PyMOL Python script that loads the backbone (N, CA, C, O; Angstrom):
from pymol import cmd

cmd.read_pdbstr("""\
ATOM      1  N   UNK A   1      99.938 142.635 118.894  1.00  0.00           N
ATOM      2  CA  UNK A   1      99.195 142.589 117.072  1.00  0.00           C
ATOM      3  C   UNK A   1      99.053 144.835 117.809  1.00  0.00           C
ATOM      4  O   UNK A   1      98.736 145.780 117.087  1.00  0.00           O
ATOM      5  N   UNK A   2      99.368 144.902 119.110  1.00  0.00           N
ATOM      6  CA  UNK A   2      99.094 146.526 119.537  1.00  0.00           C
ATOM      7  C   UNK A   2     100.288 147.419 118.360  1.00  0.00           C
ATOM      8  O   UNK A   2     100.279 148.367 117.576  1.00  0.00           O
ATOM      9  N   UNK A   3     101.151 146.454 118.848  1.00  0.00           N
ATOM     10  CA  UNK A   3     103.230 146.694 117.846  1.00  0.00           C
ATOM     11  C   UNK A   3     102.591 146.789 115.844  1.00  0.00           C
ATOM     12  O   UNK A   3     103.139 147.525 115.023  1.00  0.00           O
ATOM     13  N   UNK A   4     101.378 145.853 115.509  1.00  0.00           N
ATOM     14  CA  UNK A   4     101.689 145.940 114.501  1.00  0.00           C
ATOM     15  C   UNK A   4     101.708 144.848 114.010  1.00  0.00           C
ATOM     16  O   UNK A   4     101.136 144.780 112.922  1.00  0.00           O
ATOM     17  N   UNK A   5     102.368 143.490 114.575  1.00  0.00           N
ATOM     18  CA  UNK A   5     102.764 142.226 114.630  1.00  0.00           C
ATOM     19  C   UNK A   5     101.083 140.746 114.113  1.00  0.00           C
ATOM     20  O   UNK A   5     100.183 140.172 114.726  1.00  0.00           O
ATOM     21  N   UNK A   6     101.522 140.805 112.907  1.00  0.00           N
ATOM     22  CA  UNK A   6     100.583 139.996 112.475  1.00  0.00           C
ATOM     23  C   UNK A   6     100.391 139.048 113.654  1.00  0.00           C
ATOM     24  O   UNK A   6     101.494 139.035 114.200  1.00  0.00           O
ATOM     25  N   UNK A   7      99.543 138.224 114.353  1.00  0.00           N
ATOM     26  CA  UNK A   7      99.761 137.268 115.065  1.00  0.00           C
ATOM     27  C   UNK A   7      98.883 136.009 114.971  1.00  0.00           C
ATOM     28  O   UNK A   7      97.680 136.055 115.230  1.00  0.00           O
ATOM     29  N   UNK A   8      99.458 134.980 114.627  1.00  0.00           N
ATOM     30  CA  UNK A   8      98.993 133.525 114.408  1.00  0.00           C
ATOM     31  C   UNK A   8      97.861 132.827 115.517  1.00  0.00           C
ATOM     32  O   UNK A   8      97.143 133.732 115.944  1.00  0.00           O
ATOM     33  N   UNK A   9      97.578 131.803 115.969  1.00  0.00           N
ATOM     34  CA  UNK A   9      97.193 131.169 116.570  1.00  0.00           C
ATOM     35  C   UNK A   9      96.913 130.100 116.032  1.00  0.00           C
ATOM     36  O   UNK A   9      95.959 130.262 115.271  1.00  0.00           O
ATOM     37  N   UNK A  10      97.502 128.440 116.062  1.00  0.00           N
ATOM     38  CA  UNK A  10      97.720 127.264 115.670  1.00  0.00           C
ATOM     39  C   UNK A  10      96.571 126.571 117.036  1.00  0.00           C
ATOM     40  O   UNK A  10      96.677 126.213 118.209  1.00  0.00           O
ATOM     41  N   UNK A  11      95.039 126.730 115.524  1.00  0.00           N
ATOM     42  CA  UNK A  11      94.281 126.441 116.528  1.00  0.00           C
ATOM     43  C   UNK A  11      94.622 124.802 117.149  1.00  0.00           C
ATOM     44  O   UNK A  11      94.752 124.515 118.339  1.00  0.00           O
ATOM     45  N   UNK A  12      94.715 123.889 116.017  1.00  0.00           N
ATOM     46  CA  UNK A  12      94.549 122.472 115.840  1.00  0.00           C
ATOM     47  C   UNK A  12      95.960 122.181 117.130  1.00  0.00           C
ATOM     48  O   UNK A  12      96.254 121.052 117.520  1.00  0.00           O
ATOM     49  N   UNK A  13      96.546 123.251 117.531  1.00  0.00           N
ATOM     50  CA  UNK A  13      97.336 122.205 118.643  1.00  0.00           C
ATOM     51  C   UNK A  13      97.265 122.394 119.562  1.00  0.00           C
ATOM     52  O   UNK A  13      97.980 122.009 120.487  1.00  0.00           O
ATOM     53  N   UNK A  14      95.864 123.421 119.568  1.00  0.00           N
ATOM     54  CA  UNK A  14      95.274 123.576 121.039  1.00  0.00           C
ATOM     55  C   UNK A  14      94.185 123.515 121.296  1.00  0.00           C
ATOM     56  O   UNK A  14      93.245 123.816 120.560  1.00  0.00           O
ATOM     57  N   UNK A  15      94.116 122.813 123.202  1.00  0.00           N
ATOM     58  CA  UNK A  15      93.328 122.242 123.749  1.00  0.00           C
ATOM     59  C   UNK A  15      92.189 122.476 124.399  1.00  0.00           C
ATOM     60  O   UNK A  15      91.815 123.588 124.027  1.00  0.00           O
ATOM     61  N   UNK A  16      91.242 121.923 125.362  1.00  0.00           N
ATOM     62  CA  UNK A  16      90.620 122.264 125.799  1.00  0.00           C
ATOM     63  C   UNK A  16      89.373 121.066 126.454  1.00  0.00           C
ATOM     64  O   UNK A  16      89.156 120.033 125.820  1.00  0.00           O
ATOM     65  N   UNK A  17      88.817 121.292 127.436  1.00  0.00           N
ATOM     66  CA  UNK A  17      87.196 120.189 127.602  1.00  0.00           C
ATOM     67  C   UNK A  17      86.272 120.493 126.800  1.00  0.00           C
ATOM     68  O   UNK A  17      85.167 120.032 126.513  1.00  0.00           O
ATOM     69  N   UNK A  18      87.063 121.566 126.403  1.00  0.00           N
ATOM     70  CA  UNK A  18      85.241 121.486 125.971  1.00  0.00           C
ATOM     71  C   UNK A  18      85.094 122.451 124.872  1.00  0.00           C
ATOM     72  O   UNK A  18      85.772 123.453 124.641  1.00  0.00           O
ATOM     73  N   UNK A  19      84.266 122.057 124.349  1.00  0.00           N
ATOM     74  CA  UNK A  19      83.708 122.389 122.330  1.00  0.00           C
ATOM     75  C   UNK A  19      84.154 123.432 122.177  1.00  0.00           C
ATOM     76  O   UNK A  19      85.064 124.021 121.594  1.00  0.00           O
ATOM     77  N   UNK A  20      82.685 123.694 123.330  1.00  0.00           N
ATOM     78  CA  UNK A  20      81.907 125.841 123.494  1.00  0.00           C
ATOM     79  C   UNK A  20      83.555 126.418 124.002  1.00  0.00           C
ATOM     80  O   UNK A  20      84.250 127.212 123.368  1.00  0.00           O
ATOM     81  N   UNK A  21      83.813 125.924 124.982  1.00  0.00           N
ATOM     82  CA  UNK A  21      85.145 127.323 125.255  1.00  0.00           C
ATOM     83  C   UNK A  21      86.287 127.104 124.159  1.00  0.00           C
ATOM     84  O   UNK A  21      86.959 128.047 123.741  1.00  0.00           O
ATOM     85  N   UNK A  22      86.508 125.345 123.582  1.00  0.00           N
ATOM     86  CA  UNK A  22      87.587 126.279 122.354  1.00  0.00           C
ATOM     87  C   UNK A  22      86.422 127.304 121.278  1.00  0.00           C
ATOM     88  O   UNK A  22      86.947 128.257 120.703  1.00  0.00           O
ATOM     89  N   UNK A  23      85.829 127.210 121.191  1.00  0.00           N
ATOM     90  CA  UNK A  23      85.067 128.030 119.916  1.00  0.00           C
ATOM     91  C   UNK A  23      84.952 129.370 120.507  1.00  0.00           C
ATOM     92  O   UNK A  23      85.461 130.258 119.823  1.00  0.00           O
ATOM     93  N   UNK A  24      84.331 129.783 121.767  1.00  0.00           N
ATOM     94  CA  UNK A  24      84.741 130.430 122.062  1.00  0.00           C
ATOM     95  C   UNK A  24      85.610 131.584 122.324  1.00  0.00           C
ATOM     96  O   UNK A  24      85.566 132.808 122.210  1.00  0.00           O
ATOM     97  N   UNK A  25      86.580 130.491 122.804  1.00  0.00           N
ATOM     98  CA  UNK A  25      88.500 131.179 122.153  1.00  0.00           C
ATOM     99  C   UNK A  25      88.529 131.664 121.059  1.00  0.00           C
ATOM    100  O   UNK A  25      88.378 132.863 120.825  1.00  0.00           O
ATOM    101  N   UNK A  26      88.705 130.887 120.332  1.00  0.00           N
ATOM    102  CA  UNK A  26      88.969 131.171 118.525  1.00  0.00           C
ATOM    103  C   UNK A  26      87.987 132.755 117.843  1.00  0.00           C
ATOM    104  O   UNK A  26      88.081 133.458 116.838  1.00  0.00           O
ATOM    105  N   UNK A  27      87.046 132.721 119.133  1.00  0.00           N
ATOM    106  CA  UNK A  27      85.812 133.897 118.748  1.00  0.00           C
ATOM    107  C   UNK A  27      86.688 135.112 118.577  1.00  0.00           C
ATOM    108  O   UNK A  27      87.125 135.816 117.667  1.00  0.00           O
ATOM    109  N   UNK A  28      86.755 134.976 120.468  1.00  0.00           N
ATOM    110  CA  UNK A  28      87.906 135.859 120.312  1.00  0.00           C
ATOM    111  C   UNK A  28      88.652 136.659 119.730  1.00  0.00           C
ATOM    112  O   UNK A  28      88.718 137.808 119.292  1.00  0.00           O
ATOM    113  N   UNK A  29      89.450 135.293 119.902  1.00  0.00           N
ATOM    114  CA  UNK A  29      90.958 135.312 118.952  1.00  0.00           C
ATOM    115  C   UNK A  29      91.165 136.700 117.646  1.00  0.00           C
ATOM    116  O   UNK A  29      91.756 137.741 117.359  1.00  0.00           O
ATOM    117  N   UNK A  30      89.835 135.373 117.089  1.00  0.00           N
ATOM    118  CA  UNK A  30      88.815 136.979 115.662  1.00  0.00           C
ATOM    119  C   UNK A  30      88.419 137.950 115.589  1.00  0.00           C
ATOM    120  O   UNK A  30      88.123 138.646 114.618  1.00  0.00           O
ATOM    121  N   UNK A  31      88.358 138.146 116.936  1.00  0.00           N
ATOM    122  CA  UNK A  31      87.427 139.560 116.444  1.00  0.00           C
ATOM    123  C   UNK A  31      89.009 139.867 117.213  1.00  0.00           C
ATOM    124  O   UNK A  31      88.983 139.012 118.098  1.00  0.00           O
ATOM    125  N   UNK A  32      89.494 140.132 117.269  1.00  0.00           N
ATOM    126  CA  UNK A  32      90.794 140.956 118.341  1.00  0.00           C
ATOM    127  C   UNK A  32      92.230 141.231 117.233  1.00  0.00           C
ATOM    128  O   UNK A  32      93.275 141.828 117.492  1.00  0.00           O
ATOM    129  N   UNK A  33      91.660 140.320 115.523  1.00  0.00           N
ATOM    130  CA  UNK A  33      92.971 139.792 114.928  1.00  0.00           C
ATOM    131  C   UNK A  33      93.346 138.740 115.267  1.00  0.00           C
ATOM    132  O   UNK A  33      94.210 138.268 114.528  1.00  0.00           O
ATOM    133  N   UNK A  34      93.040 138.109 116.148  1.00  0.00           N
ATOM    134  CA  UNK A  34      93.984 136.638 115.587  1.00  0.00           C
ATOM    135  C   UNK A  34      93.566 135.432 114.359  1.00  0.00           C
ATOM    136  O   UNK A  34      92.536 134.769 114.237  1.00  0.00           O
ATOM    137  N   UNK A  35      95.411 135.479 113.146  1.00  0.00           N
ATOM    138  CA  UNK A  35      95.267 134.478 112.591  1.00  0.00           C
ATOM    139  C   UNK A  35      94.737 133.651 112.661  1.00  0.00           C
ATOM    140  O   UNK A  35      95.008 133.350 113.824  1.00  0.00           O
ATOM    141  N   UNK A  36      93.932 132.718 112.237  1.00  0.00           N
ATOM    142  CA  UNK A  36      93.658 130.941 112.810  1.00  0.00           C
ATOM    143  C   UNK A  36      94.071 129.687 111.977  1.00  0.00           C
ATOM    144  O   UNK A  36      93.468 129.191 111.025  1.00  0.00           O
ATOM    145  N   UNK A  37      95.452 129.219 112.660  1.00  0.00           N
ATOM    146  CA  UNK A  37      95.697 127.867 111.141  1.00  0.00           C
ATOM    147  C   UNK A  37      96.091 126.852 112.348  1.00  0.00           C
ATOM    148  O   UNK A  37      96.108 126.663 113.564  1.00  0.00           O
ATOM    149  N   UNK A  38      96.481 126.204 110.685  1.00  0.00           N
ATOM    150  CA  UNK A  38      96.903 124.648 111.832  1.00  0.00           C
ATOM    151  C   UNK A  38      98.954 124.324 111.187  1.00  0.00           C
ATOM    152  O   UNK A  38      99.738 124.597 110.279  1.00  0.00           O
ATOM    153  N   UNK A  39      98.821 123.490 112.654  1.00  0.00           N
ATOM    154  CA  UNK A  39     100.366 122.768 112.276  1.00  0.00           C
ATOM    155  C   UNK A  39     100.115 122.055 110.629  1.00  0.00           C
ATOM    156  O   UNK A  39     101.225 121.641 110.295  1.00  0.00           O
ATOM    157  N   UNK A  40      99.666 121.927 110.132  1.00  0.00           N
ATOM    158  CA  UNK A  40      99.310 121.387 108.385  1.00  0.00           C
ATOM    159  C   UNK A  40     100.488 122.463 107.970  1.00  0.00           C
ATOM    160  O   UNK A  40     101.690 122.281 107.776  1.00  0.00           O
ATOM    161  N   UNK A  41      99.437 124.010 107.889  1.00  0.00           N
ATOM    162  CA  UNK A  41      99.898 125.345 106.887  1.00  0.00           C
ATOM    163  C   UNK A  41     101.154 125.819 107.789  1.00  0.00           C
ATOM    164  O   UNK A  41     102.193 126.201 107.252  1.00  0.00           O
ATOM    165  N   UNK A  42     100.961 125.761 109.493  1.00  0.00           N
ATOM    166  CA  UNK A  42     102.473 126.405 109.865  1.00  0.00           C
ATOM    167  C   UNK A  42     103.188 125.522 109.690  1.00  0.00           C
ATOM    168  O   UNK A  42     104.170 126.235 109.899  1.00  0.00           O
ATOM    169  N   UNK A  43     103.827 124.126 109.392  1.00  0.00           N
ATOM    170  CA  UNK A  43     105.192 122.890 108.565  1.00  0.00           C
ATOM    171  C   UNK A  43     104.854 124.082 106.884  1.00  0.00           C
ATOM    172  O   UNK A  43     105.730 124.804 106.408  1.00  0.00           O
ATOM    173  N   UNK A  44     103.657 123.981 106.410  1.00  0.00           N
ATOM    174  CA  UNK A  44     103.975 124.408 104.918  1.00  0.00           C
ATOM    175  C   UNK A  44     104.917 126.187 104.955  1.00  0.00           C
ATOM    176  O   UNK A  44     106.052 126.403 104.531  1.00  0.00           O
ATOM    177  N   UNK A  45     104.124 127.016 105.490  1.00  0.00           N
ATOM    178  CA  UNK A  45     104.649 127.373 105.658  1.00  0.00           C
ATOM    179  C   UNK A  45     106.900 128.465 106.086  1.00  0.00           C
ATOM    180  O   UNK A  45     107.742 129.321 105.817  1.00  0.00           O
ATOM    181  N   UNK A  46     106.463 127.382 106.839  1.00  0.00           N
ATOM    182  CA  UNK A  46     107.826 127.276 107.274  1.00  0.00           C
ATOM    183  C   UNK A  46     109.399 127.069 105.975  1.00  0.00           C
ATOM    184  O   UNK A  46     110.353 127.690 105.506  1.00  0.00           O
ATOM    185  N   UNK A  47     108.485 125.316 105.934  1.00  0.00           N
ATOM    186  CA  UNK A  47     109.284 125.128 104.405  1.00  0.00           C
ATOM    187  C   UNK A  47     109.489 125.986 103.189  1.00  0.00           C
ATOM    188  O   UNK A  47     110.509 126.420 102.654  1.00  0.00           O
ATOM    189  N   UNK A  48     107.930 126.124 102.856  1.00  0.00           N
ATOM    190  CA  UNK A  48     108.231 127.552 101.920  1.00  0.00           C
ATOM    191  C   UNK A  48     108.510 126.464 100.193  1.00  0.00           C
ATOM    192  O   UNK A  48     107.905 126.795  99.173  1.00  0.00           O
ATOM    193  N   UNK A  49     109.239 125.545 100.204  1.00  0.00           N
ATOM    194  CA  UNK A  49     109.608 125.128  99.303  1.00  0.00           C
ATOM    195  C   UNK A  49     110.121 123.554  99.285  1.00  0.00           C
ATOM    196  O   UNK A  49     111.312 123.392  99.551  1.00  0.00           O
ATOM    197  N   UNK A  50     109.258 122.279  98.970  1.00  0.00           N
ATOM    198  CA  UNK A  50     109.022 121.520  98.882  1.00  0.00           C
ATOM    199  C   UNK A  50     110.670 120.698  98.035  1.00  0.00           C
ATOM    200  O   UNK A  50     111.106 119.577  98.299  1.00  0.00           O
ATOM    201  N   UNK A  51     111.098 121.422  97.309  1.00  0.00           N
ATOM    202  CA  UNK A  51     112.434 121.092  96.877  1.00  0.00           C
ATOM    203  C   UNK A  51     113.579 121.297  98.120  1.00  0.00           C
ATOM    204  O   UNK A  51     114.695 120.786  98.018  1.00  0.00           O
ATOM    205  N   UNK A  52     113.319 121.819  98.886  1.00  0.00           N
ATOM    206  CA  UNK A  52     114.503 122.233  99.912  1.00  0.00           C
ATOM    207  C   UNK A  52     114.330 120.327 100.726  1.00  0.00           C
ATOM    208  O   UNK A  52     113.408 119.516 100.813  1.00  0.00           O
ATOM    209  N   UNK A  53     116.014 120.365 101.226  1.00  0.00           N
ATOM    210  CA  UNK A  53     116.654 118.898 101.895  1.00  0.00           C
ATOM    211  C   UNK A  53     115.455 118.889 103.498  1.00  0.00           C
ATOM    212  O   UNK A  53     115.312 117.889 104.202  1.00  0.00           O
ATOM    213  N   UNK A  54     114.743 120.242 103.752  1.00  0.00           N
ATOM    214  CA  UNK A  54     113.849 118.858 104.816  1.00  0.00           C
ATOM    215  C   UNK A  54     112.738 118.742 103.600  1.00  0.00           C
ATOM    216  O   UNK A  54     111.744 118.017 103.632  1.00  0.00           O
ATOM    217  N   UNK A  55     113.087 119.529 102.628  1.00  0.00           N
ATOM    218  CA  UNK A  55     111.571 118.595 102.535  1.00  0.00           C
ATOM    219  C   UNK A  55     110.400 116.928 101.811  1.00  0.00           C
ATOM    220  O   UNK A  55     109.263 116.789 101.361  1.00  0.00           O
ATOM    221  N   UNK A  56     111.969 115.744 102.195  1.00  0.00           N
ATOM    222  CA  UNK A  56     111.274 115.078 102.016  1.00  0.00           C
ATOM    223  C   UNK A  56     110.870 114.645 103.562  1.00  0.00           C
ATOM    224  O   UNK A  56     109.839 114.009 103.783  1.00  0.00           O
ATOM    225  N   UNK A  57     111.406 114.885 104.181  1.00  0.00           N
ATOM    226  CA  UNK A  57     111.557 114.614 105.784  1.00  0.00           C
ATOM    227  C   UNK A  57     110.213 114.761 106.376  1.00  0.00           C
ATOM    228  O   UNK A  57     109.545 113.927 106.987  1.00  0.00           O
ATOM    229  N   UNK A  58     109.729 117.009 105.823  1.00  0.00           N
ATOM    230  CA  UNK A  58     108.412 116.395 106.376  1.00  0.00           C
ATOM    231  C   UNK A  58     106.757 116.164 105.272  1.00  0.00           C
ATOM    232  O   UNK A  58     105.650 116.343 105.780  1.00  0.00           O
ATOM    233  N   UNK A  59     106.938 115.742 103.724  1.00  0.00           N
ATOM    234  CA  UNK A  59     106.314 114.839 103.464  1.00  0.00           C
ATOM    235  C   UNK A  59     106.521 113.331 104.957  1.00  0.00           C
ATOM    236  O   UNK A  59     106.048 113.294 106.093  1.00  0.00           O
ATOM    237  N   UNK A  60     107.339 112.415 104.272  1.00  0.00           N
ATOM    238  CA  UNK A  60     107.249 111.834 105.317  1.00  0.00           C
ATOM    239  C   UNK A  60     105.933 111.737 106.445  1.00  0.00           C
ATOM    240  O   UNK A  60     104.865 111.127 106.395  1.00  0.00           O
ATOM    241  N   UNK A  61     106.811 113.034 107.928  1.00  0.00           N
ATOM    242  CA  UNK A  61     105.667 113.666 108.231  1.00  0.00           C
ATOM    243  C   UNK A  61     104.180 113.793 107.831  1.00  0.00           C
ATOM    244  O   UNK A  61     103.256 113.003 108.025  1.00  0.00           O
ATOM    245  N   UNK A  62     104.195 114.913 107.266  1.00  0.00           N
ATOM    246  CA  UNK A  62     102.394 114.721 106.213  1.00  0.00           C
ATOM    247  C   UNK A  62     101.764 112.315 106.333  1.00  0.00           C
ATOM    248  O   UNK A  62     100.918 111.518 106.737  1.00  0.00           O
ATOM    249  N   UNK A  63     102.553 112.413 105.892  1.00  0.00           N
ATOM    250  CA  UNK A  63     102.397 110.569 104.935  1.00  0.00           C
ATOM    251  C   UNK A  63     102.191 109.571 106.246  1.00  0.00           C
ATOM    252  O   UNK A  63     101.480 108.568 106.316  1.00  0.00           O
ATOM    253  N   UNK A  64     102.807 110.004 106.985  1.00  0.00           N
ATOM    254  CA  UNK A  64     102.146 108.630 108.457  1.00  0.00           C
ATOM    255  C   UNK A  64     101.361 109.865 109.218  1.00  0.00           C
ATOM    256  O   UNK A  64     100.390 109.262 108.761  1.00  0.00           O
ATOM    257  N   UNK A  65     100.926 110.779 109.791  1.00  0.00           N
ATOM    258  CA  UNK A  65      99.954 111.718 110.033  1.00  0.00           C
ATOM    259  C   UNK A  65      98.107 112.406 109.896  1.00  0.00           C
ATOM    260  O   UNK A  65      97.119 112.846 110.485  1.00  0.00           O
ATOM    261  N   UNK A  66      98.837 111.968 108.421  1.00  0.00           N
ATOM    262  CA  UNK A  66      97.951 112.727 107.775  1.00  0.00           C
ATOM    263  C   UNK A  66      96.983 112.006 106.771  1.00  0.00           C
ATOM    264  O   UNK A  66      96.343 112.572 105.885  1.00  0.00           O
ATOM    265  N   UNK A  67      96.980 110.801 107.027  1.00  0.00           N
ATOM    266  CA  UNK A  67      96.560 109.762 105.892  1.00  0.00           C
ATOM    267  C   UNK A  67      95.902 109.922 104.111  1.00  0.00           C
ATOM    268  O   UNK A  67      96.357 109.462 103.064  1.00  0.00           O
ATOM    269  N   UNK A  68      94.748 110.720 104.363  1.00  0.00           N
ATOM    270  CA  UNK A  68      94.728 111.660 103.118  1.00  0.00           C
ATOM    271  C   UNK A  68      95.340 112.086 102.591  1.00  0.00           C
ATOM    272  O   UNK A  68      95.197 111.843 101.393  1.00  0.00           O
ATOM    273  N   UNK A  69      96.743 113.243 103.039  1.00  0.00           N
ATOM    274  CA  UNK A  69      97.754 114.143 102.451  1.00  0.00           C
ATOM    275  C   UNK A  69      98.989 112.643 102.582  1.00  0.00           C
ATOM    276  O   UNK A  69     100.089 113.104 102.275  1.00  0.00           O
ATOM    277  N   UNK A  70      99.116 111.257 102.886  1.00  0.00           N
ATOM    278  CA  UNK A  70      99.733 109.936 102.468  1.00  0.00           C
ATOM    279  C   UNK A  70      99.036 108.991 101.042  1.00  0.00           C
ATOM    280  O   UNK A  70      99.771 108.339 100.302  1.00  0.00           O
ATOM    281  N   UNK A  71      97.863 109.054 100.894  1.00  0.00           N
ATOM    282  CA  UNK A  71      97.487 108.992  99.921  1.00  0.00           C
ATOM    283  C   UNK A  71      98.038 109.218  99.260  1.00  0.00           C
ATOM    284  O   UNK A  71      98.966 108.468  98.956  1.00  0.00           O
ATOM    285  N   UNK A  72      97.823 110.359  98.637  1.00  0.00           N
ATOM    286  CA  UNK A  72      97.546 111.588  97.754  1.00  0.00           C
ATOM    287  C   UNK A  72      99.966 111.878  97.191  1.00  0.00           C
ATOM    288  O   UNK A  72     100.447 112.459  96.218  1.00  0.00           O
ATOM    289  N   UNK A  73     100.613 111.223  98.245  1.00  0.00           N
ATOM    290  CA  UNK A  73     101.656 111.287  98.515  1.00  0.00           C
ATOM    291  C   UNK A  73     101.864 109.686  97.973  1.00  0.00           C
ATOM    292  O   UNK A  73     103.079 109.572  97.810  1.00  0.00           O
ATOM    293  N   UNK A  74     101.447 108.879  97.755  1.00  0.00           N
ATOM    294  CA  UNK A  74     101.431 107.364  97.335  1.00  0.00           C
ATOM    295  C   UNK A  74     100.765 107.411  96.036  1.00  0.00           C
ATOM    296  O   UNK A  74     101.049 106.385  95.417  1.00  0.00           O
ATOM    297  N   UNK A  75      99.677 108.497  95.094  1.00  0.00           N
ATOM    298  CA  UNK A  75      99.220 108.458  94.465  1.00  0.00           C
ATOM    299  C   UNK A  75     100.228 109.216  93.304  1.00  0.00           C
ATOM    300  O   UNK A  75     100.255 108.756  92.162  1.00  0.00           O
ATOM    301  N   UNK A  76     101.167 110.573  93.723  1.00  0.00           N
ATOM    302  CA  UNK A  76     101.880 110.400  93.067  1.00  0.00           C
ATOM    303  C   UNK A  76     103.393 110.539  93.415  1.00  0.00           C
ATOM    304  O   UNK A  76     103.995 111.571  93.121  1.00  0.00           O
ATOM    305  N   UNK A  77     104.024 109.458  94.064  1.00  0.00           N
ATOM    306  CA  UNK A  77     105.237 108.259  93.628  1.00  0.00           C
ATOM    307  C   UNK A  77     104.632 107.405  93.149  1.00  0.00           C
ATOM    308  O   UNK A  77     105.539 106.574  93.116  1.00  0.00           O
ATOM    309  N   UNK A  78     103.694 106.846  92.678  1.00  0.00           N
ATOM    310  CA  UNK A  78     103.102 105.767  91.389  1.00  0.00           C
ATOM    311  C   UNK A  78     103.191 106.179  90.372  1.00  0.00           C
ATOM    312  O   UNK A  78     103.533 105.502  89.402  1.00  0.00           O
ATOM    313  N   UNK A  79     102.733 108.111  90.315  1.00  0.00           N
ATOM    314  CA  UNK A  79     102.725 108.259  89.056  1.00  0.00           C
ATOM    315  C   UNK A  79     103.601 107.975  88.626  1.00  0.00           C
ATOM    316  O   UNK A  79     103.631 106.955  87.937  1.00  0.00           O
ATOM    317  N   UNK A  80     105.060 108.971  88.890  1.00  0.00           N
ATOM    318  CA  UNK A  80     106.214 109.128  89.188  1.00  0.00           C
ATOM    319  C   UNK A  80     106.876 107.824  88.266  1.00  0.00           C
ATOM    320  O   UNK A  80     107.665 107.899  87.324  1.00  0.00           O
ATOM    321  N   UNK A  81     106.390 106.866  88.757  1.00  0.00           N
ATOM    322  CA  UNK A  81     107.172 105.459  88.617  1.00  0.00           C
ATOM    323  C   UNK A  81     106.679 105.562  87.444  1.00  0.00           C
ATOM    324  O   UNK A  81     107.521 105.870  86.601  1.00  0.00           O
ATOM    325  N   UNK A  82     105.255 105.372  86.927  1.00  0.00           N
ATOM    326  CA  UNK A  82     105.184 104.925  86.026  1.00  0.00           C
ATOM    327  C   UNK A  82     105.618 106.007  84.773  1.00  0.00           C
ATOM    328  O   UNK A  82     106.209 105.810  83.711  1.00  0.00           O
ATOM    329  N   UNK A  83     105.167 106.985  85.267  1.00  0.00           N
ATOM    330  CA  UNK A  83     105.967 107.366  83.318  1.00  0.00           C
ATOM    331  C   UNK A  83     106.658 108.140  83.867  1.00  0.00           C
ATOM    332  O   UNK A  83     106.480 109.354  83.768  1.00  0.00           O
ATOM    333  N   UNK A  84     108.037 107.353  84.890  1.00  0.00           N
ATOM    334  CA  UNK A  84     109.475 107.888  84.763  1.00  0.00           C
ATOM    335  C   UNK A  84     109.818 109.032  85.676  1.00  0.00           C
ATOM    336  O   UNK A  84     110.886 109.369  86.187  1.00  0.00           O
ATOM    337  N   UNK A  85     108.814 109.444  85.724  1.00  0.00           N
ATOM    338  CA  UNK A  85     109.609 111.176  86.458  1.00  0.00           C
ATOM    339  C   UNK A  85     110.682 111.371  87.336  1.00  0.00           C
ATOM    340  O   UNK A  85     111.452 110.428  87.519  1.00  0.00           O
ATOM    341  N   UNK A  86     110.804 112.101  87.728  1.00  0.00           N
ATOM    342  CA  UNK A  86     111.497 111.279  89.746  1.00  0.00           C
ATOM    343  C   UNK A  86     110.152 111.247  90.316  1.00  0.00           C
ATOM    344  O   UNK A  86     109.123 111.776  89.894  1.00  0.00           O
ATOM    345  N   UNK A  87     110.457 110.143  91.908  1.00  0.00           N
ATOM    346  CA  UNK A  87     109.876 110.116  92.848  1.00  0.00           C
ATOM    347  C   UNK A  87     110.567 110.541  93.779  1.00  0.00           C
ATOM    348  O   UNK A  87     111.785 110.640  93.927  1.00  0.00           O
ATOM    349  N   UNK A  88     108.868 111.029  95.013  1.00  0.00           N
ATOM    350  CA  UNK A  88     109.724 111.712  96.258  1.00  0.00           C
ATOM    351  C   UNK A  88     109.737 111.115  96.989  1.00  0.00           C
ATOM    352  O   UNK A  88     109.314 111.529  98.069  1.00  0.00           O
ATOM    353  N   UNK A  89     110.277 109.629  96.864  1.00  0.00           N
ATOM    354  CA  UNK A  89     110.754 108.887  97.864  1.00  0.00           C
ATOM    355  C   UNK A  89     110.431 108.967  99.132  1.00  0.00           C
ATOM    356  O   UNK A  89     111.009 109.232 100.187  1.00  0.00           O
ATOM    357  N   UNK A  90     108.594 108.465  98.536  1.00  0.00           N
ATOM    358  CA  UNK A  90     108.875 109.045 100.177  1.00  0.00           C
ATOM    359  C   UNK A  90     108.441 107.624 101.308  1.00  0.00           C
ATOM    360  O   UNK A  90     108.411 107.676 102.537  1.00  0.00           O
ATOM    361  N   UNK A  91     108.169 106.543 100.519  1.00  0.00           N
ATOM    362  CA  UNK A  91     107.675 105.312 101.086  1.00  0.00           C
ATOM    363  C   UNK A  91     108.939 104.026 101.510  1.00  0.00           C
ATOM    364  O   UNK A  91     108.588 102.952 101.998  1.00  0.00           O
TER     365      UNK A  91
END
""", "prot")
cmd.dss("prot")
cmd.show_as("cartoon", "prot")
cmd.util.cbc("prot")
cmd.orient("prot")
């Protein structure tokens, strides 16, 4: 950060035994200019475009580990099938 770089912390990939310590560490990082984000946000930033070759594999990962996102993907697939559009072929 001293050199002018943006610094990010993947908060949900870090851990501690104490919620208070987690909160305090996040507060210290934020006050120092660190940008907190989640593994989901990091993955989406790295992918950049769902049409990439890795898009389907990333969607599979989200489907399996984030139930609410899996529901969204399943809903999209059903809609695509019913409307005759191309599907994400996730399941």
